[in-house]
N, C-alpha and C positions, 0 to 999 in steps of 0.2 A: 504494500500500500504506500503510495507516495505521501509526502507531507501534506500536500493539498487535499488529497482524498481523506486523510485522517482528520484534518481540520474540519472538513465538511461533515464527516461522520460525527465528530464531537459536537458540532453545532446542532446536528439533527438529534443526537441523544439528549442534549440539554433541552431542546424544544419539546421532545417527547414528554418530559415531566414539567413543562411550563416554567423554565428558568426565566427570570426577568433581566432586562437590560443586558443582553449578551453583546459583548464587544470583542471583536477579533483584531489583534494587533500583529502586524508583520514585523518581526524583530530580527530578521535575517541579517540586516546591515548593522545591527547594534550589538549582537552577541553570537557566540558560537554554541551556546548552551542549548538553544532551541530555535525553531523557525517561526513558530506562532505561539502567542499567548492569548488565551481566551479568558475573559473575566465575565462572570455571571453572578447574579444575585438570586438568593432564595428568600422566601418570605419568613422563614423561621429556622431555628437550628435543625429541626426535624426535616424541613424541606431541603436545606443545604446538604445534610447527610444523605438524603434520598437521591438528590441529583448526583452527588459524588459517587455513591454506591452504584448507581446506574451506569455512570461513565466507566467505572472499574469493571463491572460485570460485562457490559457490551464490548469493551476493548478486548477483554479476555476471550469472549465468544468469537471475535473476529481475528484471533491470533496475535494480538498486540498486548503483551504483558506490560503493565505499568512498571516503570522503573522505581517509583516511589509514591507514597501517599502520606501526607502530613495533615494533622488536625481533624481527622474523621471523628474521633471521640468527642471533641468539644462542639463541633458543628458551627463554629463562628466563621472560620476560614479554612476551607479544605483545598489543599493543593494536590492535584493529580498530575504526575509527571509521566507523559507518554513519549518522552524523548523529543520527537519533532514537534509536539504540541504539549504545552503546559497549560492546564486549566486551573483557574482560581475560582472557586465557588464560595461566595461570601454572603454574610448577612449584610443588609444595606448600611447599618451603622458602621460596621467594620470597613466596608468598601469606601464609604465617605471619608473615614479617618485616614486610610492609607493611600487612597487615590492613585492606584497603580496605573490607571489609564494616562494620567498626566506624566508619570515617570517614564512610561514606555510608548507614548502615543506618537512618535515620529511618523510612523507609517500605519494607518488604519486600513484594514481590509474591508470591514463592514461596520456600519453604524448600528446602534441598538434598533431592533425592530419596533415599529410604531405600536404594534399590537401588544408587545410585552410590557410597555411602560405602564399600562393601566391594570395589569394583572395583579 
């Protein structure tokens, strides 16, 4: 699976469970660690954990073992490292505080979907 295909799959898996404000950042020119960062919000700790668990389960089903997962127990900010794609699933307050998009937003691939803002 190419990095672009994996990015699209992660976006789809997040959409399946109604992630909010999904932003995809192309960071290939900024770091060698990953190609894409995806930042998404969940409505609660339970929703954040469900979104992250779905990413982990789906990626394994498709033969892409996560390299690491951090924060799953707390459910405030879960990082799922899929090598070419790193997903950050956060509660809105945590996302507002850390503002990862501002840190990495040199190259955006996609803006948040209009339908997810009101969810």
